[in-house]
N, C-alpha and C positions, 0 to 999 in steps of 0.2 A: 663145283667146277674146279676150284683151286686144288682141292684134295686129289681130284681125279688126274689133273695135269701133273701134279707132283709125283703121284704114284707111277704115272706113265714114264717119267724120267726123261722126257724129250721137250723140256720147256726152258725158255730163257728167263732168268730173273734179271730184269733190266735195272742196273745200278748206274747212276750218273757218274761218268768218268770226269776226272779233273781236266782242266784246260790243257795241262802239259801232256796228259795221256791222249787226249783227242788229237793234239798236234802230232804226236808220235805216230798215230794211226792215219795221219793225213786227213783228219776230219776238222771242219771249221764250225764248231759250236754244236749245241744239242740237236739242232735240226738235222745236221749231217748224220749224227748217230741214229736218229729216228729213221731217216731215209734208208740207211743201210740195213737196219733191223727189219723194216717193212719189206725190203727186197728179199731178205732171208726168209721171212714168213711166206712170201709168194712162192718161193722155190721149195719150201719145206726143209731147207738145209741152212746151217750157219755158213758164213763165208769161209770157215776153215774146215767144213765138211760134215760134222755131226747132224743127225736128224733133228728137226725142230717142229713141234706141234702147236706151240702157243707162246705167249709172253705174259709175265706177271710184272707189274710196275708197283712201286711203293704207293703211289698216289697218282691221280689223274694229272696233278700239277707237274709231276716228274715225267709224264709222257709228253705233254705239250701244253702251251698256253696260247696256241695259235689255232683258230678255227679251220684254217686251210689244211694244216697238218693233221688235225683231228679227222677231217673228212677223208684225207688220204688213208689214215689208219682204218676208218670205218669201211672204206671201199675194199681194202685188203681183207678184212675180217669177213665181210659179206661174200666176197667172190671166192675166197679160198677156204672159208670155214675153219680158220685157225684163230682161236680166241685171244683177246687181250683183256686181262682183268687186273684189278688192283689187289694188294696183299690182303685186304679185309674181305674181299669177295663182293663188295657193294657195287663195283663197276664191272659190267660185262657188255662189251660191244657187240656180242652176238644177238642180244635181245633188243627189241624196239624201245622198251623203257630205259634200258641201260644206255642206248645211244642218245635218247632225249635228255637224260640226266647229264651225260658227258658234255653235250653241247651247251647246256646252261652253265655248268661248272666252268668250262673252258672260257666261255664268254665273260663271266664274272672275273676269273683269274686274269684274263687279258686286260680288262679295265683296271684291275688293281695294279698290274705291272705298269700300265701307262700312267696311272696316277703317281706311282712311286717314282718313275722316271722324270715326270714333270717336277715333282718336289725336289729331286736331286739336282736337276738343271737349275732351278731357281736358287738353291742353296749355293751351287758353284758360282753362279753369276754374282750373288751377294758377296761371296768370298773374294772373287776377282776384283770387284769395285773397292774392296777394302785393302787390296794388295796382299792378301794372305795366301801363302802357298798351300796347295791341296795335295791329294793322294798321289799314289804312283811311286815308282822308283825314285830315289834321290837323284838330283841332277849332278852331273860331273862338275866338280869344283866346290861343292858344298857338303857339309856334314849331313848326318841322317835327319837333323832337325830342319833341313832345307833353308836355313836362315844364316847360319854362321859358315864362314869359309873353311874348306878343307885345307890344312896347312901346306900340303904338297900339291894337290891337284889344282888349287887356285893359282899357285905360282906358275905351274906348267901352262895353264890355259891363258894366263895373262901374257906370258912370254911368247906363246904361239900367236896370239892376236897382234901383239906389237911387232913380232917378227914379220908377219904377213904385211903389216902396214909399212915395214921397212923394205919390202921387196922379196922376202923369202917365200918359196912355194908352200902351199898348204900341205902337200904330201910329205915335206921334210919333217914336220912335226909328227905325222902319223908313223913314218918309218922309224923315227927315233924312239917314240913311245913304245911301239911294238917290240923293238929290240931291247928296250929297258924293262919290258914286262908290265908297262902301265896299261891297264885295261879300262873299259867303260864300267859303270857301276854294276852291271849285271854280268861282267866277266868277258864280254866280247872284245875282239881286237879292233883297232882303229882303221878307218879308211877316210879318204878325202870327203866322201859324201857324209859320213857320220860326223866328222869334225866340223864341216861347214854347217850342218844342221844345228850343232851346239852353238857355233859362233853367230848364226843368224837369229838365235833366240834372244829377244830384247832383255831377257832375265839377266844376261851377263853384265848389262849396264844398269841394273836395278829397276827396270820397267816391267810391270805386270803384262803378261801376254797369254794367249791361248792358241791352240792349234786348230785350224779350220780346214775344211776340204772345199776346193773350188772346182767346179765343172766347166770345162771348155766346151761351149755349145757347138763349135766348128769341128773339133776332132773327137768329141765324146770322152776325152781323157779327164780323169779325176785326180787332182793333185792336192798335196798338203802344203800349208805354209803357216808361218807364225803371224799372228795378228795382234797388234798392240791394243790393250784394253784402255778405253778412255773413260774418264769420270764425267759427272754431270756438268762440270765446268769446261768440258771439251779438251782438257789436258790429259796426257798419259798418266795412268795410275802408277804411283811409285810403290814398288814391292817392299814388303816387310822383311828384307834380307840384305845382307852385305853385298855390294856390287864388286865386280872384278875389274872392269874398265869403266871409263867415263862414257856418258852418252855421246859426246863428240867423237870419241875414239871409235865407238860402235858404228856411228853413221859413216865415218871414214872407211871403216872395215867393209861395210855394205857396198861402198863404191868400188872396192877392190874385188870382192868375191861375188857380188851381186846378191839380190834377194830372190833368186829363182825358186819357184816352188818345187817340192820333191814329188816324184811320181807316187800316186796312191794306188787304189785297187781298181781303177777304171780300165777301160779298154783303150790303150794308148796307140795312136798312129805313130809311125816312124818319123822323127824330126830330122835326123841326119841320115842321109841315104846310104852311106857306106859303113855305118856302124855294124861291126860283126863280120864284115867282108874283108877289109884290109887286115893284115897280120903283121906283127912285129918281125923285123928282119934280123934281130939280134940272135946270135947262136944260142940254141937250147931254150928259146923262149916261144915264139910263134903265137903269143896271145893276141886275141882279137883287139884291134885298135878301137878307141873310143874318141868321141869328139870332146875337145878341151877348149874352152873359151880363151881367146888371146888376152894376156894381161894388159893393163893400162899402159905399162912401160913399153910395150911393143909398138905403140903408136899405130895401131891398125884401125880400120874403120869399125864402127859399131857393129856388133854381131859377128865379127871375124873369128874364125876358129881353126883349130888344127885337128888332124887325126893323129893320135899318138898312143903308145902303149901305156896302159894304166900303171899306177905305182904298185909297189910290192904289197901294200895293204889291201889292194883290190885284185890281187892275183896275177899282176904283170911284173915287169922288171923295171919300169920307169925309164927305160933307155930306148935304143933304136932310133930310127929316123922319124922326125916330126914332119908331117905332110900338111901343107896348107889345104884346108878343107874345100874352099870353093874351086880351086884348081883340080883337086882330086875328083870332085863330083862331075866337073865338066868332062874330064878325061874318061871317067868311068861310065858315064851315062850319055854323054853327048848333048846334054841339055841343062845341066846344073841343078840348082836347088828347086824344090817344088814351091809353088806360090801358096 
């Protein structure tokens, strides 16, 4: 079968793309690649036009480790009679024996993946309780070892935190850093959202934390937030790295910028009614206004906010008219905030 397909010249040799390549194609993970390939097999054409008669994978593991996706693949093969085989020819979803073998192999591979994930989670929890930094990109303010302070970034981050405590806006640091060419560890520019995420992480004051997702049962929104890791004694776990500010300074910082969760990948309902409707009135701007929480120094009621143009780090100008949110919503809708 493999030889016949290769001789025909209308077969796709499925190679697993890197995460960066999948993102460039607008795909989110291996499952997205499989779904697009199956759609191509149904039509008998690749998404860019050439004829397609079948697919060869390196191994069944490279096709899928999910029984649901395997059944999708089997359905396409049976209905459209376009084979999926492995590079050794031992897998053939056109035959009954091949399908039975694939189901057993995928079920075992799925269990192995689940066992590996469970062991990794346990390992990470153990490292968290010891205050040991784990994988991923280095955090801004620290060196590649994630323990010692970066001589330049740590000073910038400390100055930003203390400046905000002194009444400076968060966006001031973002604009200044972007103008100076100071980037995040992976090279992206700064925005108020990104800087607040760094400042809200208890790591900055030497406390071990982890990122968790929280589901709002009322709105269906899924949000991310930093969660402090506590030891068996009920006290926050101290991280094995140098801190940038004190715990007292970090708590005071949270009083200023708030510990609001960041939007995740859930289906979010609109919180501020006129977001994206109001526009900046400054010449040559016209950027959509965003809701901005009133600072403590404004002496406004809890939850009071303004509609204003986002700063330069977020695509706006940071100027123009600042509009009191509650008044704008009453004028714009005739009924004010949603309950």
